[in-house]
N, C-alpha and C positions, 0 to 999 in steps of 0.2 A: 504494499499499499504506500502511496506517495504521501509523505507527511507535509502538512501545511505549517507555516509559521503561526505564532500566536496572533490572534485577532485578524487572521486572514480568512477570507471566504473562499477564494479559488485555490486549487492545488497548483503546484508548479507547472504541471502539464496544461491546465486550463489557462494560466497566465501566459504560457508560451503561445497558446492559440490566439489570445488577445493581441499579443505582440505581432504575430504573423498577420493578423487582420490589419493592424496599424501599418505595418510595412507594405502590405498589398495596396491599401488605399493610397499611401504615399507614392508607390511605384506607378500607379496609373495617373499621377499628376495632380492629385488633389490632397489636401490636408484633412485628416479625420477630425471631426469636431469632438469636443469633450463628451457631449451627451451621446454621440454615436458610439464612442468607446465604452461608455458606461452601459448603454443599452445592449451592446454586443456581449459584454461580460455577464449582464443579468440574464440574457438569453442562454448563454452557456450553462449558467447555474440551473435554469429551468429544465434544460435538456438532460443534465447529469446531476440531479440532486444527491446529497449524501444518502446512502442506502437506508431505507425505512424512515426517511424524514421528509418534511416539506422543504422545498428549495429556499435557502436564505435570501433575503433582500439586501441589496447593496445600498448603503447610505449615500447621502449627497457627497460627502468628503472622500468617498472611496477612490475616486479618480485622482485626487491630489496625492493620496498615500501610494497609489499604484505608480505614479510618476516619480515620487521620491525613491521608490524601490528600484526603479529602472532609470538610472541616471542618463542613459543614452537617448531617452525620449526628450525632445524639446517641443514647446508649443508657444503660441502667441495668443494673447487674450484679446 
């Protein structure tokens, strides 16, 4: 089983999927918007909830914490 860090909703594999989504959007010549990344991550959680539980809901500040964990992501407000 893939271990998540404390206070993290997505597994390392799920976060890698979100990063791949960000890279794909960037490669086609557009910048992903923060709400799009948040929605993509929430969708992943709905598709693959922890076994026997309801899918967790991401809070508003999830995207800021996600960006802090992945220093290679830059964004403009």
